[in-house]
DRENRO-289582 format. One record per residue (C-alpha): x, y, z; residue in three letters; residue number from 1. Coordinates in nm, 4 decimals. Example, Ala and Ser with C-alpha at 12.3 -4.5 7.8 and 13.67 -1.06 7.14 Angstrom:
! residues 2
> X,Y,Z,torza,markol
> 1.2300,-0.4500,0.7800,ALA,1 .
> 1.3670,-0.1060,0.7140,SER,2 .
! end
This chain:
! residues 286
> X,Y,Z,torza,markol
> 1.1675,-1.5299,-1.6857,MET,1 .
> 1.2276,-1.5652,-1.3120,GLU,2 .
> 1.4752,-1.8546,-1.3000,ARG,3 .
> 1.5218,-1.8120,-0.9249,ALA,4 .
> 1.1977,-1.9877,-0.8490,ILE,5 .
> 1.3431,-2.3106,-0.9914,PHE,6 .
> 1.6695,-2.2860,-0.8017,GLU,7 .
> 1.5559,-2.3355,-0.4437,GLU,8 .
> 1.7264,-2.6604,-0.3299,PRO,9 .
> 1.4806,-2.7109,-0.0469,HIS,10 .
> 1.1945,-2.7083,-0.2993,ARG,11 .
> 1.3439,-2.9138,-0.5847,VAL,12 .
> 1.6048,-3.1712,-0.4774,PRO,13 .
> 1.9366,-3.1840,-0.6638,ALA,14 .
> 1.8735,-3.5365,-0.7944,GLU,15 .
> 1.5906,-3.3951,-1.0033,ASN,16 .
> 1.8218,-3.1607,-1.1945,GLY,17 .
> 1.7377,-3.3219,-1.5284,PHE,18 .
> 1.3662,-3.2723,-1.4733,ILE,19 .
> 1.4295,-2.9185,-1.3517,GLU,20 .
> 1.6249,-2.8303,-1.6667,SER,21 .
> 1.3451,-2.9652,-1.8854,ASN,22 .
> 1.0891,-2.7654,-1.6934,VAL,23 .
> 1.2881,-2.4419,-1.7260,ILE,24 .
> 1.3054,-2.4846,-2.1034,GLU,25 .
> 0.9379,-2.5816,-2.1221,ALA,26 .
> 0.8283,-2.2787,-1.9199,ILE,27 .
> 1.0262,-2.0541,-2.1543,ALA,28 .
> 0.8417,-2.2084,-2.4514,ASP,29 .
> 0.5120,-2.1747,-2.2641,TRP,30 .
> 0.5708,-1.8016,-2.2152,CYS,31 .
> 0.6608,-1.7588,-2.5824,ASP,32 .
> 0.3501,-1.9486,-2.6937,ALA,33 .
> 0.1208,-1.7387,-2.4761,LEU,34 .
> 0.2503,-1.4312,-2.6576,HIS,35 .
> 0.1986,-1.5872,-3.0004,GLY,36 .
> 0.5626,-1.6678,-3.0793,ASP,37 .
> 0.5193,-2.0485,-3.0731,LEU,38 .
> 0.2321,-2.2875,-3.1357,ALA,39 .
> 0.0499,-2.3437,-2.8062,LEU,40 .
> 0.0038,-2.7131,-2.8863,GLN,41 .
> 0.3798,-2.7652,-2.9238,ASP,42 .
> 0.4611,-2.5653,-2.6106,ALA,43 .
> 0.2038,-2.7586,-2.4095,PHE,44 .
> 0.3466,-3.0913,-2.5275,ALA,45 .
> 0.6929,-2.9819,-2.4151,ALA,46 .
> 0.5553,-2.8663,-2.0804,LEU,47 .
> 0.3738,-3.1944,-2.0113,ALA,48 .
> 0.6835,-3.3921,-2.1082,THR,49 .
> 0.9082,-3.1758,-1.8922,GLY,50 .
> 0.6830,-3.2335,-1.5928,LEU,51 .
> 0.7098,-3.6091,-1.6411,GLY,52 .
> 0.3538,-3.6699,-1.7579,ALA,53 .
> 0.2486,-3.9410,-2.0004,GLU,54 .
> -0.0460,-3.7377,-2.1276,ALA,55 .
> -0.2059,-3.4015,-2.0632,GLY,56 .
> -0.4777,-3.1588,-2.1597,MET,57 .
> -0.5239,-2.7828,-2.1379,LEU,58 .
> -0.8906,-2.7204,-2.0640,VAL,59 .
> -1.1380,-2.4355,-2.0331,ARG,60 .
> -1.4516,-2.5287,-1.8360,THR,61 .
> -1.7734,-2.3287,-1.8504,HIS,62 .
> -1.8957,-2.3376,-1.4912,LEU,63 .
> -2.2675,-2.2988,-1.5567,ASN,64 .
> -2.2858,-2.6486,-1.7043,ASP,65 .
> -1.9333,-2.7838,-1.6327,LEU,66 .
> -1.8751,-2.8104,-2.0076,ARG,67 .
> -1.5042,-2.8644,-2.0822,PRO,68 .
> -1.3417,-2.7372,-2.4005,ILE,69 .
> -1.0051,-2.8761,-2.5045,ARG,70 .
> -0.7543,-2.6030,-2.5819,ILE,71 .
> -0.4513,-2.8284,-2.6313,ALA,72 .
> -0.3851,-3.1971,-2.5823,ILE,73 .
> -0.0804,-3.4217,-2.5767,TRP,74 .
> -0.0596,-3.7985,-2.5390,ASP,75 .
> 0.2687,-3.9857,-2.5667,ASN,76 .
> 0.0828,-4.2987,-2.6797,GLN,77 .
> -0.1842,-4.1334,-2.8942,ALA,78 .
> -0.0873,-4.3229,-3.2104,GLU,79 .
> -0.0360,-4.6598,-3.0414,ARG,80 .
> -0.3074,-4.6784,-2.7763,SER,81 .
> -0.6647,-4.7948,-2.8282,SER,82 .
> -0.7648,-4.5444,-2.5574,SER,83 .
> -0.5913,-4.2146,-2.6366,PRO,84 .
> -0.6614,-3.9202,-2.4098,LEU,85 .
> -0.9686,-3.7325,-2.5314,LYS,86 .
> -1.1673,-3.6532,-2.2179,THR,87 .
> -1.1384,-3.4036,-1.9339,SER,88 .
> -1.1630,-3.5835,-1.5990,PHE,89 .
> -1.1192,-3.2961,-1.3518,ALA,90 .
> -1.4791,-3.2207,-1.2541,ASP,91 .
> -1.5883,-3.5820,-1.2661,GLY,92 .
> -1.3184,-3.6838,-1.0196,HIS,93 .
> -1.2945,-3.3865,-0.7838,PHE,94 .
> -1.6603,-3.2834,-0.8091,GLY,95 .
> -1.7808,-2.9702,-0.6278,PRO,96 .
> -1.4448,-2.9336,-0.4492,HIS,97 .
> -1.3080,-2.7969,-0.7772,LEU,98 .
> -1.5954,-2.5555,-0.8409,ALA,99 .
> -1.4097,-2.2434,-0.7245,ARG,100 .
> -1.0440,-2.3398,-0.6840,PRO,101 .
> -0.7651,-2.1025,-0.5952,ARG,102 .
> -0.5579,-2.0043,-0.9009,PRO,103 .
> -0.2116,-2.1654,-0.9032,ALA,104 .
> -0.3340,-2.4517,-0.6834,SER,105 .
> -0.2394,-2.8163,-0.7461,VAL,106 .
> -0.4951,-3.0969,-0.7113,TRP,107 .
> -0.3670,-3.4552,-0.6917,LEU,108 .
> -0.5949,-3.7566,-0.7242,ALA,109 .
> -0.3612,-3.9637,-0.5054,SER,110 .
> -0.4066,-3.7161,-0.2179,MET,111 .
> -0.7766,-3.6509,-0.2646,HIS,112 .
> -1.0161,-3.8128,-0.0195,GLU,113 .
> -1.3320,-3.8570,-0.2224,GLY,114 .
> -1.6819,-3.8668,-0.0804,ASP,115 .
> -1.7682,-4.1945,-0.2518,GLY,116 .
> -1.9656,-4.0580,-0.5466,ASP,117 .
> -1.6773,-3.9664,-0.7782,ALA,118 .
> -1.7321,-4.0411,-1.1441,ASP,119 .
> -1.5625,-4.3740,-1.2351,PRO,120 .
> -1.4514,-4.2469,-1.5776,ALA,121 .
> -1.0987,-4.1603,-1.4613,LEU,122 .
> -1.0467,-4.4996,-1.2968,ASP,123 .
> -1.1690,-4.6742,-1.6121,ILE,124 .
> -0.9328,-4.4817,-1.8362,TRP,125 .
> -0.6369,-4.5181,-1.5977,GLN,126 .
> -0.6912,-4.8934,-1.5887,SER,127 .
> -0.6915,-4.9110,-1.9677,ARG,128 .
> -0.3746,-4.7057,-1.9959,ARG,129 .
> -0.1816,-4.8206,-1.6898,GLY,130 .
> -0.1862,-4.4755,-1.5296,MET,131 .
> -0.1394,-4.4283,-1.1563,SER,132 .
> -0.1890,-4.0587,-1.0792,ASP,133 .
> -0.3716,-3.7526,-1.2049,PHE,134 .
> -0.3006,-3.3847,-1.1380,ALA,135 .
> -0.4996,-3.0693,-1.2045,VAL,136 .
> -0.3070,-2.7410,-1.2187,LEU,137 .
> -0.5399,-2.4419,-1.1915,VAL,138 .
> -0.4391,-2.1506,-1.4143,LEU,139 .
> -0.7380,-1.9227,-1.3564,SER,140 .
> -1.0773,-1.9369,-1.1910,SER,141 .
> -1.3486,-1.6803,-1.2556,GLY,142 .
> -1.7262,-1.6561,-1.2153,PRO,143 .
> -1.7956,-1.8001,-1.5623,MET,144 .
> -1.4964,-2.0119,-1.6635,THR,145 .
> -1.2007,-2.2013,-1.5210,ARG,146 .
> -0.8799,-2.2739,-1.7113,ASP,147 .
> -0.6628,-2.5607,-1.5961,HIS,148 .
> -0.4078,-2.8219,-1.6985,VAL,149 .
> -0.4713,-3.1942,-1.6499,GLU,150 .
> -0.1690,-3.4251,-1.6321,LEU,151 .
> -0.1630,-3.8056,-1.6225,HIS,152 .
> 0.1290,-4.0007,-1.4756,PHE,153 .
> 0.2291,-4.3662,-1.4955,THR,154 .
> 0.3609,-4.3506,-1.1377,ASP,155 .
> 0.2330,-4.1792,-0.8269,ARG,156 .
> 0.3512,-3.8177,-0.8170,VAL,157 .
> 0.6485,-3.8013,-0.5812,SER,158 .
> 0.7053,-3.5417,-0.3121,ALA,159 .
> 0.9840,-3.3840,-0.5184,SER,160 .
> 0.7585,-3.3573,-0.8237,MET,161 .
> 0.4822,-3.2074,-0.6071,GLN,162 .
> 0.7362,-2.9485,-0.4979,SER,163 .
> 0.8370,-2.8806,-0.8582,ALA,164 .
> 0.4734,-2.8346,-0.9590,LEU,165 .
> 0.4119,-2.5909,-0.6749,SER,166 .
> 0.7184,-2.3921,-0.7815,VAL,167 .
> 0.6394,-2.3580,-1.1531,VAL,168 .
> 0.2624,-2.3186,-1.1310,LEU,169 .
> 0.2562,-1.9550,-1.0083,PRO,170 .
> 0.4665,-1.8583,-1.3119,THR,171 .
> 0.2383,-2.0579,-1.5413,MET,172 .
> -0.0714,-1.8906,-1.3968,ALA,173 .
> 0.0802,-1.5427,-1.4085,ARG,174 .
> 0.1818,-1.5743,-1.7739,THR,175 .
> -0.1540,-1.7294,-1.8582,TRP,176 .
> -0.3271,-1.4214,-1.7175,ALA,177 .
> -0.1220,-1.1989,-1.9513,SER,178 .
> -0.1581,-1.4184,-2.2618,ARG,179 .
> -0.2238,-1.2777,-2.6070,GLN,180 .
> -0.5862,-1.1690,-2.6564,VAL,181 .
> -0.7840,-1.4259,-2.8552,GLY,182 .
> -0.5276,-1.7049,-2.8134,LEU,183 .
> -0.7698,-1.9575,-2.6645,VAL,184 .
> -1.0444,-1.8943,-2.9194,THR,185 .
> -0.8004,-1.9151,-3.2096,ARG,186 .
> -0.6424,-2.2383,-3.0839,THR,187 .
> -0.9775,-2.4096,-3.0255,VAL,188 .
> -1.1046,-2.2989,-3.3661,LEU,189 .
> -0.7936,-2.4291,-3.5418,ASN,190 .
> -0.8354,-2.7647,-3.3669,HIS,191 .
> -1.1960,-2.7920,-3.4827,ARG,192 .
> -1.1039,-2.7002,-3.8400,ILE,193 .
> -0.8370,-2.9705,-3.8400,ALA,194 .
> -1.0987,-3.2254,-3.7339,GLN,195 .
> -1.3446,-3.1058,-3.9968,ASP,196 .
> -1.0965,-3.1569,-4.2810,ILE,197 .
> -1.0427,-3.5212,-4.2077,GLY,198 .
> -0.8626,-3.5884,-3.8832,GLN,199 .
> -1.1636,-3.7458,-3.7152,VAL,200 .
> -1.0960,-4.1137,-3.6568,ASN,201 .
> -1.2379,-4.3208,-3.9447,PRO,202 .
> -1.4579,-4.6248,-3.9070,GLY,203 .
> -1.6877,-4.5359,-3.6150,PRO,204 .
> -1.8096,-4.8169,-3.3968,ARG,205 .
> -2.1798,-4.8923,-3.3921,MET,206 .
> -2.2151,-4.7593,-3.0378,LEU,207 .
> -2.5821,-4.8528,-3.0102,LEU,208 .
> -2.5404,-5.1864,-3.1844,GLY,209 .
> -2.6452,-5.5216,-3.0342,PRO,210 .
> -2.2902,-5.5994,-2.9148,SER,211 .
> -2.2751,-5.2741,-2.7127,ASN,212 .
> -1.9013,-5.2347,-2.7967,PRO,213 .
> -1.8435,-4.9474,-2.5519,ALA,214 .
> -1.9895,-5.1544,-2.2652,LYS,215 .
> -2.2423,-4.8846,-2.1768,LEU,216 .
> -2.4603,-4.9390,-1.8727,SER,217 .
> -2.8353,-4.9551,-1.9263,ARG,218 .
> -2.8755,-4.5927,-1.8148,ALA,219 .
> -2.5868,-4.4761,-2.0346,GLU,220 .
> -2.7278,-4.6642,-2.3321,PHE,221 .
> -3.0661,-4.4963,-2.2890,ARG,222 .
> -2.8998,-4.1548,-2.2696,VAL,223 .
> -2.7171,-4.2231,-2.5981,CYS,224 .
> -3.0332,-4.3540,-2.7609,LEU,225 .
> -3.2272,-4.0396,-2.6735,LEU,226 .
> -2.9414,-3.8165,-2.7860,LEU,227 .
> -2.9339,-3.9984,-3.1201,SER,228 .
> -3.3018,-3.9095,-3.1613,ARG,229 .
> -3.2193,-3.5409,-3.1352,GLY,230 .
> -3.3070,-3.4680,-2.7713,LEU,231 .
> -3.1059,-3.2107,-2.5767,SER,232 .
> -2.9561,-3.2952,-2.2381,THR,233 .
> -3.2558,-3.1251,-2.0762,LEU,234 .
> -3.4878,-3.3285,-2.2957,GLY,235 .
> -3.3075,-3.6488,-2.1995,VAL,236 .
> -3.3339,-3.5586,-1.8305,ALA,237 .
> -3.7070,-3.4952,-1.8621,GLU,238 .
> -3.7611,-3.8157,-2.0603,GLU,239 .
> -3.5808,-4.0236,-1.7974,LEU,240 .
> -3.7205,-3.8247,-1.5007,SER,241 .
> -3.3770,-3.7444,-1.3616,VAL,242 .
> -3.1830,-3.4226,-1.3035,SER,243 .
> -2.9521,-3.2622,-1.5581,GLU,244 .
> -2.6678,-3.3202,-1.3117,ALA,245 .
> -2.7339,-3.6942,-1.3349,THR,246 .
> -2.7248,-3.6753,-1.7139,ILE,247 .
> -2.3933,-3.4862,-1.7010,ARG,248 .
> -2.2535,-3.7565,-1.4746,SER,249 .
> -2.3635,-4.0239,-1.7218,HIS,250 .
> -2.2097,-3.8252,-2.0065,LEU,251 .
> -1.8685,-3.8046,-1.8396,ARG,252 .
> -1.8652,-4.1828,-1.8105,SER,253 .
> -1.9906,-4.2200,-2.1686,ILE,254 .
> -1.7163,-3.9893,-2.2993,TYR,255 .
> -1.4518,-4.2091,-2.1366,ALA,256 .
> -1.6030,-4.5320,-2.2685,LYS,257 .
> -1.6521,-4.4022,-2.6224,THR,258 .
> -1.3259,-4.2050,-2.6500,ASP,259 .
> -1.5114,-3.8802,-2.7154,THR,260 .
> -1.4512,-3.5428,-2.5543,SER,261 .
> -1.7741,-3.3484,-2.5898,SER,262 .
> -2.1472,-3.3773,-2.6450,LEU,263 .
> -2.1107,-3.2644,-3.0058,ALA,264 .
> -1.8498,-3.5312,-3.0814,GLU,265 .
> -2.0572,-3.8014,-2.9110,LEU,266 .
> -2.3752,-3.7141,-3.1018,VAL,267 .
> -2.1783,-3.6988,-3.4267,PHE,268 .
> -2.0474,-4.0522,-3.3681,ASN,269 .
> -2.3914,-4.1775,-3.2688,LEU,270 .
> -2.5482,-4.0432,-3.5863,LEU,271 .
> -2.2770,-4.1569,-3.8273,ARG,272 .
> -2.2780,-4.5116,-3.6887,ALA,273 .
> -2.6474,-4.5593,-3.6195,ARG,274 .
> -2.7674,-4.9245,-3.6297,PRO,275 .
> -3.0829,-5.0291,-3.8053,ASP,276 .
> -3.4203,-5.0016,-3.6352,ALA,277 .
> -3.4600,-5.3741,-3.5702,SER,278 .
> -3.1368,-5.3868,-3.3717,ALA,279 .
> -3.2421,-5.0880,-3.1652,LEU,280 .
> -3.5809,-5.2376,-3.0916,SER,281 .
> -3.4133,-5.5424,-2.9411,ASP,282 .
> -3.1892,-5.3297,-2.7205,LEU,283 .
> -3.4666,-5.1056,-2.5924,ARG,284 .
> -3.5911,-5.4015,-2.3937,CYS,285 .
> -3.2512,-5.4850,-2.2481,ALA,286 .
! end
């Protein structure tokens, strides 16, 4: 590993030596994991911790429909928080600016000047968790998919931490490009198997119940109702006479409010906690 990139005093101030040491160790584990010598989940947790994050996610996004797939996830408060990290916020917050990013680029929410139509899902989740900043580290960007890291911080990312991120990210991206063949597919599959054998949270809320526990807006509620009836996202868009992009925007907000991470997980929760018909009939008029 090229330790020299961490040892430039003008890039990483001396007072951050403890953080720097953690990052060096975490990058070493990251490289080992990408070659199959360590579990990627464990290496990612160490990396997020070393970079001072409170939570993080390694994500692959399919660019044709902006569908994110979680590769690895870490949340320091996952067992204690009522709103653990489950959702990718990158595209909802940065929008089209992130469509074709430069590999090894850093995107900070605190430095991003939005155009006013950013998805509110990130703000909602940050408020619930007491988070102050959000960073996206781009590992790769191709014509079909984008791989990136999302990190959440309790404090605004400092200038010294921005410098540290810019130093380590080229190494992260370079080793990601040379990772073991099939690593992403195998990791995602193992995560899904773990959920299937009983790690899905028990006791689903009645999301479409009269109390509307997730505090869905009227439009979001209608989207969920149509999804629970078996319609696809295209079918929902046609039923509501809106674009698929609008439905995707609603879904990102719904994922944040319902603590789900994908369309499949949302529909699963809708179907396993479906209220009776009389309750739904009352809410259709709301």
